[in-house]
C-alpha positions as protocol buffer text, in pm:
chain_id: "A"
residue {
  index: 1
  type: MET
  ca { x: 31704 y: -4540 z: -7619 }
}
residue {
  index: 2
  type: ASN
  ca { x: 32052 y: -4642 z: -7503 }
}
residue {
  index: 3
  type: ASN
  ca { x: 32308 y: -4363 z: -7474 }
}
residue {
  index: 4
  type: TRP
  ca { x: 32544 y: -4552 z: -7706 }
}
residue {
  index: 5
  type: PHE
  ca { x: 32291 y: -4566 z: -7992 }
}
residue {
  index: 6
  type: PHE
  ca { x: 32386 y: -4380 z: -8311 }
}
residue {
  index: 7
  type: ASN
  ca { x: 32218 y: -4041 z: -8347 }
}
residue {
  index: 8
  type: GLU
  ca { x: 32114 y: -3994 z: -8711 }
}
residue {
  index: 9
  type: LEU
  ca { x: 32021 y: -3631 z: -8645 }
}
residue {
  index: 10
  type: ASN
  ca { x: 32389 y: -3550 z: -8597 }
}
residue {
  index: 11
  type: HIS
  ca { x: 32438 y: -3515 z: -8972 }
}
residue {
  index: 12
  type: CYS
  ca { x: 32764 y: -3596 z: -9144 }
}
residue {
  index: 13
  type: GLY
  ca { x: 32873 y: -3413 z: -9458 }
}
residue {
  index: 14
  type: VAL
  ca { x: 32626 y: -3173 z: -9621 }
}
residue {
  index: 15
  type: ASP
  ca { x: 32359 y: -3051 z: -9376 }
}
residue {
  index: 16
  type: TYR
  ca { x: 32028 y: -3142 z: -9543 }
}
residue {
  index: 17
  type: SER
  ca { x: 31839 y: -3044 z: -9227 }
}
residue {
  index: 18
  type: ASN
  ca { x: 31898 y: -2687 z: -9344 }
}
residue {
  index: 19
  type: LYS
  ca { x: 31585 y: -2555 z: -9521 }
}
residue {
  index: 20
  type: LYS
  ca { x: 31782 y: -2357 z: -9782 }
}
residue {
  index: 21
  type: GLN
  ca { x: 32007 y: -2655 z: -9858 }
}
residue {
  index: 22
  type: ALA
  ca { x: 31701 y: -2877 z: -9903 }
}
residue {
  index: 23
  type: GLU
  ca { x: 31543 y: -2623 z: -10137 }
}
residue {
  index: 24
  type: ASP
  ca { x: 31862 y: -2605 z: -10345 }
}
residue {
  index: 25
  type: TYR
  ca { x: 31902 y: -2984 z: -10359 }
}
residue {
  index: 26
  type: ASP
  ca { x: 31688 y: -3052 z: -10665 }
}
residue {
  index: 27
  type: ASN
  ca { x: 31818 y: -2755 z: -10861 }
}
residue {
  index: 28
  type: GLN
  ca { x: 32176 y: -2866 z: -10800 }
}
residue {
  index: 29
  type: HIS
  ca { x: 32117 y: -3232 z: -10882 }
}
residue {
  index: 30
  type: GLN
  ca { x: 31916 y: -3159 z: -11195 }
}
residue {
  index: 31
  type: LYS
  ca { x: 32237 y: -3035 z: -11352 }
}
residue {
  index: 32
  type: PHE
  ca { x: 32358 y: -3392 z: -11389 }
}
residue {
  index: 33
  type: ARG
  ca { x: 32062 y: -3618 z: -11305 }
}
residue {
  index: 34
  type: ASP
  ca { x: 31747 y: -3713 z: -11495 }
}
residue {
  index: 35
  type: TYR
  ca { x: 31518 y: -3846 z: -11220 }
}
residue {
  index: 36
  type: GLU
  ca { x: 31259 y: -3984 z: -11458 }
}
residue {
  index: 37
  type: LYS
  ca { x: 31524 y: -4173 z: -11655 }
}
residue {
  index: 38
  type: GLU
  ca { x: 31685 y: -4297 z: -11332 }
}
residue {
  index: 39
  type: PHE
  ca { x: 31353 y: -4440 z: -11216 }
}
residue {
  index: 40
  type: ALA
  ca { x: 31281 y: -4602 z: -11554 }
}
residue {
  index: 41
  type: ASP
  ca { x: 31631 y: -4753 z: -11554 }
}
residue {
  index: 42
  type: MET
  ca { x: 31572 y: -4891 z: -11204 }
}
residue {
  index: 43
  type: ILE
  ca { x: 31244 y: -5054 z: -11311 }
}
residue {
  index: 44
  type: ASN
  ca { x: 31423 y: -5211 z: -11606 }
}
residue {
  index: 45
  type: PHE
  ca { x: 31720 y: -5321 z: -11392 }
}
residue {
  index: 46
  type: LEU
  ca { x: 31482 y: -5495 z: -11151 }
}
residue {
  index: 47
  type: SER
  ca { x: 31276 y: -5644 z: -11438 }
}
residue {
  index: 48
  type: LEU
  ca { x: 30956 y: -5523 z: -11270 }
}
residue {
  index: 49
  type: SER
  ca { x: 30609 y: -5559 z: -11419 }
}
residue {
  index: 50
  type: ASN
  ca { x: 30254 y: -5530 z: -11283 }
}
residue {
  index: 51
  type: THR
  ca { x: 30378 y: -5279 z: -11025 }
}
residue {
  index: 52
  type: LYS
  ca { x: 30027 y: -5148 z: -10959 }
}
residue {
  index: 53
  type: GLU
  ca { x: 29983 y: -5416 z: -10692 }
}
residue {
  index: 54
  type: LEU
  ca { x: 30322 y: -5362 z: -10526 }
}
residue {
  index: 55
  type: SER
  ca { x: 30428 y: -5154 z: -10226 }
}
residue {
  index: 56
  type: LEU
  ca { x: 30758 y: -4965 z: -10214 }
}
residue {
  index: 57
  type: LEU
  ca { x: 30952 y: -4831 z: -9915 }
}
residue {
  index: 58
  type: ASP
  ca { x: 31195 y: -4551 z: -10006 }
}
residue {
  index: 59
  type: LEU
  ca { x: 31447 y: -4508 z: -9724 }
}
residue {
  index: 60
  type: GLY
  ca { x: 31632 y: -4178 z: -9746 }
}
residue {
  index: 61
  type: CYS
  ca { x: 31382 y: -4035 z: -9993 }
}
residue {
  index: 62
  type: GLY
  ca { x: 31524 y: -3682 z: -9982 }
}
residue {
  index: 63
  type: THR
  ca { x: 31296 y: -3434 z: -10157 }
}
residue {
  index: 64
  type: GLY
  ca { x: 31084 y: -3717 z: -10295 }
}
residue {
  index: 65
  type: ALA
  ca { x: 31196 y: -3706 z: -10658 }
}
residue {
  index: 66
  type: ILE
  ca { x: 31195 y: -4084 z: -10702 }
}
residue {
  index: 67
  type: ALA
  ca { x: 30890 y: -4137 z: -10478 }
}
residue {
  index: 68
  type: ILE
  ca { x: 30689 y: -3898 z: -10696 }
}
residue {
  index: 69
  type: TYR
  ca { x: 30762 y: -4101 z: -11010 }
}
residue {
  index: 70
  type: ALA
  ca { x: 30707 y: -4428 z: -10822 }
}
residue {
  index: 71
  type: SER
  ca { x: 30362 y: -4316 z: -10703 }
}
residue {
  index: 72
  type: LYS
  ca { x: 30238 y: -4330 z: -11061 }
}
residue {
  index: 73
  type: LEU
  ca { x: 30331 y: -4697 z: -11099 }
}
residue {
  index: 74
  type: PHE
  ca { x: 30303 y: -4851 z: -10751 }
}
residue {
  index: 75
  type: LYS
  ca { x: 30005 y: -4916 z: -10528 }
}
residue {
  index: 76
  type: LYS
  ca { x: 30158 y: -4766 z: -10214 }
}
residue {
  index: 77
  type: ILE
  ca { x: 30474 y: -4570 z: -10136 }
}
residue {
  index: 78
  type: TYR
  ca { x: 30632 y: -4516 z: -9795 }
}
residue {
  index: 79
  type: ALA
  ca { x: 30880 y: -4227 z: -9821 }
}
residue {
  index: 80
  type: VAL
  ca { x: 31114 y: -4189 z: -9522 }
}
residue {
  index: 81
  type: ASP
  ca { x: 31386 y: -3933 z: -9452 }
}
residue {
  index: 82
  type: ILE
  ca { x: 31568 y: -3811 z: -9143 }
}
residue {
  index: 83
  type: SER
  ca { x: 31559 y: -3447 z: -9261 }
}
residue {
  index: 84
  type: GLU
  ca { x: 31235 y: -3269 z: -9177 }
}
residue {
  index: 85
  type: ALA
  ca { x: 31323 y: -3000 z: -9432 }
}
residue {
  index: 86
  type: MET
  ca { x: 31359 y: -3259 z: -9710 }
}
residue {
  index: 87
  type: ILE
  ca { x: 31036 y: -3437 z: -9612 }
}
residue {
  index: 88
  type: ASN
  ca { x: 30845 y: -3109 z: -9607 }
}
residue {
  index: 89
  type: GLN
  ca { x: 30968 y: -3026 z: -9955 }
}
residue {
  index: 90
  type: ALA
  ca { x: 30868 y: -3375 z: -10075 }
}
residue {
  index: 91
  type: LYS
  ca { x: 30521 y: -3328 z: -9926 }
}
residue {
  index: 92
  type: ARG
  ca { x: 30479 y: -2998 z: -10111 }
}
residue {
  index: 93
  type: LYS
  ca { x: 30562 y: -3169 z: -10440 }
}
residue {
  index: 94
  type: ALA
  ca { x: 30308 y: -3444 z: -10374 }
}
residue {
  index: 95
  type: VAL
  ca { x: 30036 y: -3190 z: -10290 }
}
residue {
  index: 96
  type: ASN
  ca { x: 30113 y: -2990 z: -10604 }
}
residue {
  index: 97
  type: GLU
  ca { x: 30077 y: -3304 z: -10817 }
}
residue {
  index: 98
  type: GLU
  ca { x: 29769 y: -3423 z: -10624 }
}
residue {
  index: 99
  type: ILE
  ca { x: 29935 y: -3751 z: -10526 }
}
residue {
  index: 100
  type: ASP
  ca { x: 29761 y: -3941 z: -10247 }
}
residue {
  index: 101
  type: ASN
  ca { x: 29936 y: -4282 z: -10231 }
}
residue {
  index: 102
  type: ILE
  ca { x: 30258 y: -4169 z: -10061 }
}
residue {
  index: 103
  type: GLU
  ca { x: 30294 y: -4186 z: -9683 }
}
residue {
  index: 104
  type: PHE
  ca { x: 30573 y: -3952 z: -9573 }
}
residue {
  index: 105
  type: VAL
  ca { x: 30760 y: -4022 z: -9249 }
}
residue {
  index: 106
  type: ASN
  ca { x: 31028 y: -3809 z: -9086 }
}
residue {
  index: 107
  type: ALA
  ca { x: 31265 y: -4078 z: -8956 }
}
residue {
  index: 108
  type: GLY
  ca { x: 31601 y: -4242 z: -9026 }
}
residue {
  index: 109
  type: PHE
  ca { x: 31723 y: -4588 z: -9117 }
}
residue {
  index: 110
  type: LEU
  ca { x: 31756 y: -4677 z: -8749 }
}
residue {
  index: 111
  type: SER
  ca { x: 31461 y: -4489 z: -8602 }
}
residue {
  index: 112
  type: TYR
  ca { x: 31194 y: -4576 z: -8860 }
}
residue {
  index: 113
  type: GLU
  ca { x: 30943 y: -4835 z: -8741 }
}
residue {
  index: 114
  type: HIS
  ca { x: 30728 y: -4987 z: -9013 }
}
residue {
  index: 115
  type: SER
  ca { x: 30384 y: -5047 z: -8863 }
}
residue {
  index: 116
  type: SER
  ca { x: 30206 y: -5154 z: -9183 }
}
residue {
  index: 117
  type: GLU
  ca { x: 30231 y: -5494 z: -9354 }
}
residue {
  index: 118
  type: LYS
  ca { x: 30568 y: -5590 z: -9499 }
}
residue {
  index: 119
  type: VAL
  ca { x: 30651 y: -5430 z: -9833 }
}
residue {
  index: 120
  type: ASP
  ca { x: 30736 y: -5583 z: -10169 }
}
residue {
  index: 121
  type: ILE
  ca { x: 31036 y: -5361 z: -10241 }
}
residue {
  index: 122
  type: ILE
  ca { x: 31276 y: -5152 z: -10036 }
}
residue {
  index: 123
  type: MET
  ca { x: 31493 y: -4901 z: -10212 }
}
residue {
  index: 124
  type: THR
  ca { x: 31760 y: -4671 z: -10075 }
}
residue {
  index: 125
  type: LYS
  ca { x: 31930 y: -4432 z: -10313 }
}
residue {
  index: 126
  type: ALA
  ca { x: 32230 y: -4216 z: -10220 }
}
residue {
  index: 127
  type: ALA
  ca { x: 32151 y: -4241 z: -9849 }
}
residue {
  index: 128
  type: LEU
  ca { x: 32299 y: -4550 z: -9683 }
}
residue {
  index: 129
  type: HIS
  ca { x: 32643 y: -4386 z: -9684 }
}
residue {
  index: 130
  type: HIS
  ca { x: 32527 y: -4157 z: -9403 }
}
residue {
  index: 131
  type: LEU
  ca { x: 32575 y: -4449 z: -9162 }
}
residue {
  index: 132
  type: PRO
  ca { x: 32910 y: -4590 z: -9043 }
}
residue {
  index: 133
  type: ASP
  ca { x: 32959 y: -4956 z: -9137 }
}
residue {
  index: 134
  type: PHE
  ca { x: 32851 y: -5097 z: -8801 }
}
residue {
  index: 135
  type: TRP
  ca { x: 32519 y: -4911 z: -8826 }
}
residue {
  index: 136
  type: LYS
  ca { x: 32478 y: -4999 z: -9194 }
}
residue {
  index: 137
  type: GLN
  ca { x: 32464 y: -5361 z: -9081 }
}
residue {
  index: 138
  type: ILE
  ca { x: 32198 y: -5284 z: -8822 }
}
residue {
  index: 139
  type: ALA
  ca { x: 31999 y: -5087 z: -9082 }
}
residue {
  index: 140
  type: LEU
  ca { x: 32013 y: -5380 z: -9327 }
}
residue {
  index: 141
  type: LEU
  ca { x: 31882 y: -5614 z: -9057 }
}
residue {
  index: 142
  type: LYS
  ca { x: 31593 y: -5373 z: -8997 }
}
residue {
  index: 143
  type: MET
  ca { x: 31521 y: -5372 z: -9371 }
}
residue {
  index: 144
  type: ASN
  ca { x: 31501 y: -5751 z: -9363 }
}
residue {
  index: 145
  type: LYS
  ca { x: 31229 y: -5723 z: -9101 }
}
residue {
  index: 146
  type: MET
  ca { x: 31022 y: -5480 z: -9313 }
}
residue {
  index: 147
  type: LEU
  ca { x: 31046 y: -5677 z: -9639 }
}
residue {
  index: 148
  type: LYS
  ca { x: 30839 y: -5974 z: -9753 }
}
residue {
  index: 149
  type: MET
  ca { x: 31019 y: -6304 z: -9805 }
}
residue {
  index: 150
  type: GLY
  ca { x: 31139 y: -6304 z: -10165 }
}
residue {
  index: 151
  type: GLY
  ca { x: 31103 y: -5926 z: -10176 }
}
residue {
  index: 152
  type: ILE
  ca { x: 31352 y: -5696 z: -10345 }
}
residue {
  index: 153
  type: LEU
  ca { x: 31614 y: -5475 z: -10183 }
}
residue {
  index: 154
  type: TYR
  ca { x: 31756 y: -5216 z: -10423 }
}
residue {
  index: 155
  type: ILE
  ca { x: 32060 y: -5014 z: -10316 }
}
residue {
  index: 156
  type: SER
  ca { x: 32206 y: -4735 z: -10526 }
}
residue {
  index: 157
  type: ASP
  ca { x: 32496 y: -4550 z: -10366 }
}
residue {
  index: 158
  type: VAL
  ca { x: 32861 y: -4457 z: -10376 }
}
residue {
  index: 159
  type: ILE
  ca { x: 33041 y: -4787 z: -10316 }
}
residue {
  index: 160
  type: TYR
  ca { x: 33415 y: -4822 z: -10379 }
}
residue {
  index: 161
  type: HIS
  ca { x: 33522 y: -5098 z: -10619 }
}
residue {
  index: 162
  type: PHE
  ca { x: 33890 y: -5009 z: -10649 }
}
residue {
  index: 163
  type: GLU
  ca { x: 34181 y: -5157 z: -10454 }
}
residue {
  index: 164
  type: PRO
  ca { x: 34253 y: -4953 z: -10139 }
}
residue {
  index: 165
  type: ILE
  ca { x: 34604 y: -4869 z: -10259 }
}
residue {
  index: 166
  type: GLU
  ca { x: 34453 y: -4690 z: -10562 }
}
residue {
  index: 167
  type: TYR
  ca { x: 34241 y: -4449 z: -10359 }
}
residue {
  index: 168
  type: THR
  ca { x: 34420 y: -4118 z: -10434 }
}
residue {
  index: 169
  type: GLU
  ca { x: 34420 y: -4142 z: -10814 }
}
residue {
  index: 170
  type: ARG
  ca { x: 34072 y: -4297 z: -10839 }
}
residue {
  index: 171
  type: ILE
  ca { x: 33905 y: -4044 z: -10610 }
}
residue {
  index: 172
  type: ASN
  ca { x: 34071 y: -3741 z: -10772 }
}
residue {
  index: 173
  type: THR
  ca { x: 33964 y: -3862 z: -11117 }
}
residue {
  index: 174
  type: TRP
  ca { x: 33607 y: -3915 z: -11001 }
}
residue {
  index: 175
  type: ILE
  ca { x: 33585 y: -3572 z: -10838 }
}
residue {
  index: 176
  type: SER
  ca { x: 33722 y: -3404 z: -11151 }
}
residue {
  index: 177
  type: HIS
  ca { x: 33456 y: -3576 z: -11361 }
}
residue {
  index: 178
  type: PHE
  ca { x: 33174 y: -3438 z: -11147 }
}
residue {
  index: 179
  type: GLU
  ca { x: 33327 y: -3091 z: -11146 }
}
residue {
  index: 180
  type: SER
  ca { x: 33325 y: -3095 z: -11528 }
}
residue {
  index: 181
  type: ILE
  ca { x: 32952 y: -3174 z: -11547 }
}
residue {
  index: 182
  type: ALA
  ca { x: 32811 y: -3004 z: -11235 }
}
residue {
  index: 183
  type: GLY
  ca { x: 33051 y: -2725 z: -11143 }
}
residue {
  index: 184
  type: SER
  ca { x: 33269 y: -2626 z: -10849 }
}
residue {
  index: 185
  type: LYS
  ca { x: 32990 y: -2619 z: -10591 }
}
residue {
  index: 186
  type: PHE
  ca { x: 32908 y: -2984 z: -10649 }
}
residue {
  index: 187
  type: LYS
  ca { x: 33279 y: -3067 z: -10656 }
}
residue {
  index: 188
  type: ALA
  ca { x: 33291 y: -2933 z: -10298 }
}
residue {
  index: 189
  type: GLU
  ca { x: 32995 y: -3156 z: -10204 }
}
residue {
  index: 190
  type: ILE
  ca { x: 33172 y: -3462 z: -10346 }
}
residue {
  index: 191
  type: GLU
  ca { x: 33487 y: -3373 z: -10151 }
}
residue {
  index: 192
  type: THR
  ca { x: 33274 y: -3342 z: -9837 }
}
residue {
  index: 193
  type: HIS
  ca { x: 33119 y: -3681 z: -9911 }
}
residue {
  index: 194
  type: ILE
  ca { x: 33458 y: -3852 z: -9941 }
}
residue {
  index: 195
  type: ARG
  ca { x: 33602 y: -3680 z: -9633 }
}
residue {
  index: 196
  type: ASP
  ca { x: 33309 y: -3679 z: -9389 }
}
residue {
  index: 197
  type: GLU
  ca { x: 33059 y: -3944 z: -9494 }
}
residue {
  index: 198
  type: TYR
  ca { x: 33074 y: -4323 z: -9478 }
}
residue {
  index: 199
  type: SER
  ca { x: 33081 y: -4481 z: -9822 }
}
residue {
  index: 200
  type: THR
  ca { x: 33246 y: -4821 z: -9803 }
}
residue {
  index: 201
  type: PHE
  ca { x: 33412 y: -5088 z: -10019 }
}
residue {
  index: 202
  type: ASN
  ca { x: 33201 y: -5325 z: -10226 }
}
residue {
  index: 203
  type: TRP
  ca { x: 33342 y: -5636 z: -10058 }
}
residue {
  index: 204
  type: ILE
  ca { x: 33229 y: -5498 z: -9721 }
}
residue {
  index: 205
  type: ILE
  ca { x: 32872 y: -5414 z: -9826 }
}
residue {
  index: 206
  type: GLU
  ca { x: 32835 y: -5751 z: -10002 }
}
residue {
  index: 207
  type: ASP
  ca { x: 32919 y: -5938 z: -9682 }
}
residue {
  index: 208
  type: MET
  ca { x: 32684 y: -5716 z: -9481 }
}
residue {
  index: 209
  type: LEU
  ca { x: 32399 y: -5794 z: -9717 }
}
residue {
  index: 210
  type: LYS
  ca { x: 32457 y: -6168 z: -9690 }
}
residue {
  index: 211
  type: ARG
  ca { x: 32467 y: -6146 z: -9310 }
}
residue {
  index: 212
  type: ALA
  ca { x: 32137 y: -5954 z: -9319 }
}
residue {
  index: 213
  type: GLY
  ca { x: 31959 y: -6235 z: -9506 }
}
residue {
  index: 214
  type: PHE
  ca { x: 31988 y: -6115 z: -9866 }
}
residue {
  index: 215
  type: SER
  ca { x: 32123 y: -6284 z: -10177 }
}
residue {
  index: 216
  type: PHE
  ca { x: 32253 y: -6105 z: -10485 }
}
residue {
  index: 217
  type: LYS
  ca { x: 32058 y: -6108 z: -10808 }
}
residue {
  index: 218
  type: LYS
  ca { x: 32286 y: -5868 z: -10995 }
}
residue {
  index: 219
  type: SER
  ca { x: 32494 y: -5552 z: -10960 }
}
residue {
  index: 220
  type: ARG
  ca { x: 32627 y: -5285 z: -11191 }
}
residue {
  index: 221
  type: THR
  ca { x: 32859 y: -4985 z: -11190 }
}
residue {
  index: 222
  type: ASN
  ca { x: 32998 y: -4773 z: -11471 }
}
residue {
  index: 223
  type: ASP
  ca { x: 33271 y: -4594 z: -11282 }
}
residue {
  index: 224
  type: GLY
  ca { x: 33358 y: -4805 z: -10980 }
}
residue {
  index: 225
  type: PHE
  ca { x: 33182 y: -4556 z: -10750 }
}
residue {
  index: 226
  type: LEU
  ca { x: 32811 y: -4520 z: -10828 }
}
residue {
  index: 227
  type: THR
  ca { x: 32676 y: -4872 z: -10781 }
}
residue {
  index: 228
  type: GLU
  ca { x: 32341 y: -5051 z: -10795 }
}
residue {
  index: 229
  type: HIS
  ca { x: 32273 y: -5377 z: -10608 }
}
residue {
  index: 230
  type: TYR
  ca { x: 31964 y: -5588 z: -10676 }
}
residue {
  index: 231
  type: CYS
  ca { x: 31911 y: -5827 z: -10384 }
}
residue {
  index: 232
  type: ILE
  ca { x: 31643 y: -6072 z: -10275 }
}
residue {
  index: 233
  type: LYS
  ca { x: 31541 y: -6150 z: -9919 }
}
residue {
  index: 234
  type: THR
  ca { x: 31610 y: -6521 z: -9876 }
}
residue {
  index: 235
  type: GLU
  ca { x: 31624 y: -6554 z: -9497 }
}
residue {
  index: 236
  type: GLU
  ca { x: 31427 y: -6422 z: -9202 }
}
residue {
  index: 237
  type: LYS
  ca { x: 31649 y: -6256 z: -8943 }
}
residue {
  index: 238
  type: PHE
  ca { x: 31378 y: -6180 z: -8684 }
}
């Protein structure tokens, strides 16, 4: 690999390669997240039916919370994460629930090579922000290559919808909201996210998606930060 290529193992923000941090991840997030409801909402947002014949690639799967729920509805799941500690925890969950249709891969957005047939759906939830914008674009092009024509790309992440001049007030308000529902420890994680990670503006990610061969079906956000994009692959880029 070229010396100038981005190294995804050099984590930014919270270090999820740390075994203890990975073990604490679910306990911390369960304070303000309902994974089962999130997955059901995603299925509804994408208007999916007859999922038993569909394949799903989960990029940045973390501890496998969403992949576990997806395995009960989809034919095949590919669950990919750069953190070996997170993947190992996800594998333990799958074994405990006797799930056999998830293929776990320890890799990143840029290093993962999909050797099976193209998938019907790619999802990435709270993960794409680990890449700077240049490498987000490269990652989206790689996703195009892995997805069937007409397939779905679902992105759920922190994406800024406010005007740049508003950043101080909007970010402080958002952080305070999460502190009120998840406590001071998670407030510190949000502050780390804003300071050290690579969330970007909506107008930037929208242009990236178009350049990567995707068209928008619909989007939604309740707070101008947490955003869902439902896109369709309309153009081959490879």
